[in-house]
LOMI-995598 format. One record per residue (C-alpha): z, x, y. Coordinates in steps of 0.001 Angstrom, whole numbers, padded with zeros to 6 digits, always signed. Example, Ala and Ser with C-alpha at 12.3 -4.5 7.8 and 13.67 -1.06 7.14 Angstrom:
BEGIN
+007800+012300-004500/+007140+013670-001060/
END
This chain:
BEGIN
+004213-195886-014484/+005799-192500-015076/+008975-192094-017052/+010891-190973-013974/+009792-193957-011910/+010650-196199-014837/+014164-194790-014953/+017141-196958-013972/+017721-197492-010224/+020757-195169-010315/+018607-192249-011506/+015977-192932-008826/+018671-193174-006161/+020184-189863-007271/+016822-188113-007086/+016147-189618-003662/+019544-188476-002397/+018903-184943-003647/+015823-184880-001430/+017718-186389+001492/+020635-183964+001191/+018220-181025+001013/+016639-182154+004288/+020046-182768+005875/+021279-179336+004812/+018252-177698+006447/+018733-179705+009640/+022422-178820+009829/+021687-175210+008968/+019298-174980+011896/+022110-175851+014297/+023830-172598+013237/+021161-170288+011884/+019631-169165+015185/+022864-167627+016500/+022347-164264+014783/+018586-164288+015422/+018676-164953+019189/+018682-161267+020221/+015477-160670+018223/+013880-163805+019697/+014658-162662+023231/+013422-159149+022425/+010033-160480+021287/+009513-163517+023541/+011575-162649+026615/+013266-165528+028445/+016734-164050+028785/+017668-166648+031402/+016753-169594+029180/+017588-168425+025644/+020698-170639+025430/+018369-173640+025394/+017120-172599+021957/+020383-174044+020649/+021152-176617+023345/+017704-178264+023193/+018039-178811+019436/+021505-180356+019636/+020685-182458+022680/+017479-183861+021188/+019359-184788+018015/+022094-186582+019972/+019582-188535+022077/+017371-189591+019160/+020137-190631+016745/+020826-194119+018203/+017083-194830+018314/+016665-194057+014620/+019726-196114+013757/+018345-199213+015441/+014796-198715+014151/+016171-198487+010616/+018082-201740+011083/+014994-203510+012406/+012162-202144+010270/+013768-200562+007195/+015299-197128+006663/+012744-195533+004357/+009892-195251+006888/+012366-194100+009529/+013829-191301+007407/+010340-190192+006305/+009297-189902+009955/+012477-187929+010686/+011809-185428+007870/+008167-185077+008902/+009093-184395+012550/+011687-181847+011479/+009150-180007+009286/+006503-180133+012024/+009015-178840+014570/+010021-176027+012194/+006391-174980+011814/+005949-175028+015582/+009074-172860+015980/+007759-170336+013480/+004460-170058+015369/+005797-170250+018949/+004254-167465+021102/+006555-167895+024130/+010168-168861+024835/+009255-172165+026601/+007126-173219+023628/+009926-172235+021229/+012357-174420+023181/+009840-177297+023146/+009462-176888+019378/+013253-176965+019020/+013242-180306+020853/+010794-181672+018273/+012953-180265+015485/+016039-181856+017026/+014375-185251+017288/+013811-185102+013534/+017340-183910+012778/+018931-186765+014744/+017191-189298+012533/+018275-187528+009359/+021992-187590+010113/+022038-191297+011010/+019570-192532+008412/+021216-190797+005451/+024655-192214+006287/+023144-195700+006595/+021122-195282+003373/+024261-194366+001428/+025924-197487+002805/+022952-199631+001814/+022497-198202-001680/+026124-198004-002781/+029235-200153-002317/+032331-198645-000706/+033967-196967-003691/+030790-195565-005209/+029482-194501-001828/+032625-192416-001293/+031352-189826-003796/+028077-189444-001946/+029763-189311+001451/+031817-186417+000061/+028613-184540-000776/+027360-185357+002703/+030486-183663+004089/+029902-180618+001898/+026435-180313+003445/+028145-180027+006827/+030639-177441+005634/+028130-175449+003599/+025595-175244+006409/+028275-174152+008882/+029303-171404+006489/+025816-170282+005495/+024116-170567+008895/+025019-167255+010551/+024723-165355+007247/+021308-166820+006368/+020078-166240+009906/+021132-162598+009859/+019736-161823+006409/+016369-163517+006956/+015979-161939+010395/+016628-158467+008980/+014407-158914+005930/+011480-160978+007216/+011859-161459+010975/+013311-164325+012976/+010293-166585+012406/+011170-166792+008718/+014327-168791+009451/+012074-171631+010615/+009222-170999+008181/+011572-171463+005215/+012135-175083+006268/+008478-175992+005819/+008029-175762+002004/+011536-177053+001258/+011142-179864+003793/+007780-180890+002331/+009276-181046-001165/+012165-183156+000172/+009659-185439+001921/+007723-185949-001308/+010844-186640-003363/+012189-189204-000876/+008794-190902-000528/+008456-191189-004314/+011924-192245-005406/+013712-193990-002529/+013585-197775-002940/+014952-199847-000073/+014436-203316+001317/+011518-203680+003723/+012127-205518+006969/+010056-206955+009762/+011292-208357+013035/+009771-209953+016101/+012795-209312+018304/+012084-207228+021433/+013182-203608+021181/+015914-202549+023590/+013926-199961+025566/+016161-200215+028635/+019255-199565+026539/+017638-196555+024856/+016601-194971+028167/+019987-195498+029837/+021941-194317+026772/+019740-191222+026467/+020458-190340+030084/+024174-190849+029518/+024151-188608+026440/+022289-185840+028283/+024668-186003+031232/+027811-185997+029119/+026520-183234+026817/+025597-180868+029652/+029177-181373+030883/+028772-180067+034430/+030766-182020+037053/+027615-183665+038452/+025942-184375+035107/+029161-185751+033600/+029645-188081+036575/+026071-189346+036222/+026632-189703+032483/+029710-191880+032990/+027856-194126+035459/+024938-194499+033049/+027325-195244+030179/+028846-198123+032177/+025333-199374+032980/+024451-199150+029290/+027407-201340+028318/+026324-203974+030857/+022747-203914+029525/+023870-204195+025905/+025791-207393+026631/+022501-209174+027399/+020031-207444+025062/+018551-209537+022244/+018678-206594+019809/+021064-204072+021393/+020984-200438+020284/+024752-200599+019801/+025835-204234+019260/+029081-204611+021207/+030150-207408+018854/+030857-204711+016256/+033881-203640+018292/+035520-207021+017639/+036138-205857+014067/+039415-203954+013877/+038266-201592+011119/+035159-200595+013060/+036800-200118+016459/+039733-198104+015064/+037421-196017+012868/+035259-194966+015821/+038372-194216+017923/+039792-191987+015197/+036353-190404+014752/+036178-189547+018466/+039644-187964+018263/+038552-185964+015209/+035430-184745+017013/+037547-183679+019981/+039916-181584+017855/+038153-180389+014723/+034665-179730+016080/+035523-178913+019680/+037934-176115+018754/+035946-174027+016249/+034688-171532+018832/+038232-170912+020038/+039476-170205+016520/+036797-167525+016171/+037706-166203+019629/+041356-165844+018634/+040458-163859+015530/+038261-161468+017516/+040617-160964+020462/+044267-161451+019609/+043555-160852+015904/+041467-157726+016501/+038745-158674+013997/+035065-157862+014471/+032365-160580+014309/+031746-160067+010585/+035458-159940+009798/+036045-163099+011832/+033363-164865+009803/+035053-163825+006562/+038457-164931+007868/+037012-168367+008686/+035590-168680+005159/+038836-170070+003609/+038956-172737+006334/+035382-173790+005576/+036111-173943+001857/+039171-176078+002607/+036921-178506+004513/+034636-178866+001486/+037482-179112-001043/+039485-181749+000837/+036358-183801+001491/+035450-183773-002195/+038997-184702-003232/+039068-187563-000738/+035749-188885-002029/+036881-188835-005653/+040248-190478-004975/+038702-193212-002829/+036016-193863-005438/+038673-194269-008111/+041301-196267-006226/+039502-197952-003341/+042321-196850-001023/+041037-195027+002056/+043691-195182+004837/+045651-192284+003391/+042801-189834+004105/+042548-190168+007922/+046347-190551+008202/+046955-187352+006215/+044154-185675+008159/+045843-186307+011504/+049298-185309+010177/+047975-182030+008759/+046074-181487+011995/+049298-181876+013991/+051114-179427+011694/+048276-176911+012075/+048125-177370+015865/+051866-176750+016243/+051610-173721+013943/+048587-172244+015724/+050261-172676+019113/+052796-170052+017988/+050161-167441+017093/+049816-164231+019066/+048607-160663+018514/+051645-159947+016304/+051047-162816+013844/+050033-161422+010416/+046437-162253+009529/+047370-163822+006146/+049586-166286+008028/+046786-167022+010505/+044422-167710+007591/+047023-170038+006039/+047169-172038+009277/+043376-172213+009343/+043275-173485+005750/+045610-176354+006692/+043404-177074+009706/+040275-177062+007517/+041847-179400+004963/+042713-181778+007793/+039127-181723+009069/+037622-182435+005641/+039819-185465+005011/+038252-187475+007819/+034755-186039+008101/+032893-188907+006404/+035737-191247+005400/+035778-192787+008874/+032005-193351+008776/+032390-195063+005426/+035289-197216+006658/+033317-198314+009716/+030521-199567+007430/+032773-201922+005509/+032334-205660+006108/+029252-205301+008314/+025803-206697+007561/+023245-204348+006045/+021097-204925+009111/+023818-203275+011240/+024386-200155+009116/+022121-197976+011251/+023808-199074+014461/+027224-198454+012882/+026292-194945+011702/+024755-194121+015087/+027820-195376+016979/+030262-193388+014853/+028143-190265+015235/+027682-190814+018970/+031400-191237+019660/+032272-188274+017458/+029768-186184+019440/+031192-187547+022676/+034645-186512+021492/+033317-183034+020644/+031784-182686+024109/+035043-183786+025715/+036942-181297+023544/+034682-178426+024522/+035048-179321+028196/+038823-179765+028141/+039472-176712+025963/+037240-174624+028210/+039080-175748+031338/+042504-175109+029779/+041484-171669+028520/+039905-170638+031841/+042875-171771+033919/+045397-170044+031657/+043463-166817+031115/+045165-163903+032874/+043588-160632+031666/+041515-159045+028889/+044518-157908+026856/+045218-159437+023417/+048363-161055+024810/+046304-162596+027636/+043907-164150+025136/+046659-165439+022835/+048547-166975+025765/+045453-168810+026983/+044529-169945+023473/+048011-171301+022849/+047299-173811+025607/+044117-174855+023803/+046048-175516+020603/+048674-177556+022466/+045949-179800+023938/+045027-180823+020382/+048385-182584+019985/+047792-185683+022172/+044285-186176+020739/+045608-185958+017178/+048389-188380+018093/+045783-190909+019254/+043854-190370+016027/+047012-190841+013964/+047879-194080+015768/+044360-195435+015206/+044498-194449+011521/+047884-196079+010992/+046567-199403+012307/+043457-199409+010096/+043428-202532+007878/+045178-202235+004515/+042230-203183+002327/+040683-201782-000811/+037070-200682-000435/+034723-202986-002275/+033361-202249-005746/+030021-203940-005025/+027919-205051-002070/
END
């Protein structure tokens, strides 16, 4: 046996997580990286009417596949599931790089998205399985930094690679890095193997997938169908032998309050990002590149606050303070941003955005970690999938509500018209943050465990 494989379990786990985080970073990056390359894609492949699906197909496929991966990991073990996810993501990336037409590019993005959905859920569950609460907090912090770093780097990487090597290179780069990550995870990740004879919940998967698609598309008809399917899904899950999302989990106060706060966080912190950029480019008078630079301090604040939260929780075991402070800072930032207009100095706007970013980082993975406490290892995938699903549902609701508020309040194309409409968007954050604060305040006062 090689020296590396003979190393202590902690060293093997660290190496495995490096491979996992590399794959996760690529998957998250691909949600952002195509934005600056889309004009070149349309110029070469055509498909002006359908180009938006290059992004939508990826995100939608990831949302639909995530609960499936979570349950498969619980039933059959997480290592084979995460290896399949990485392999599908790499294969989808290769197909994107070689796609000769826009429909085939969109189909390849679906395959990529199916892989990415498994990565997000499986890695969160693997951290929960490998490490107890306090130790896992450090790794959840790095997981959060992957989110923040990919959001920051995505448009820049997409623009640079497209200019230097063409838009196909943004997908081709994933292939060698993804294959290395696949090899590292296959070699060093050691997890319990499982086998089960319980019937898989195919009906639940199909109905939930339909509900996710309907709610994500967010048209009046699709949303109505999505709500009906979601109700049907809940009825099916009550009788399923191995439900995709075990409803018994919601009997635990920590779990149910964590997912409620996570949904509120998705509504506010993820649903509003586009409107912050819109304010900078309209009322603030910044160009696209300048707006990206002005959002940089906010992104850095997300990473910094997430890292601080992880270190403090790892040291003390106390976790409630992070989501509580997150919601309080979010309320302060929302009130402050609701006062912004075309006369607000840009340094003051950036200061507000830094507070908002710090608030977002404090809850990004803490709530996922809290939801995993005091549940069986065989439920970790379902827990991670449920938290992610409800956060995504909150994001979709935020995008829909913010869009409706902005559209109804928008008067004209002047800077004052934009700032007036956007002020309404910032005010809508307040009730959602209040719900998140209430849920965080009622989280159990426990210290996260030192061991499994």
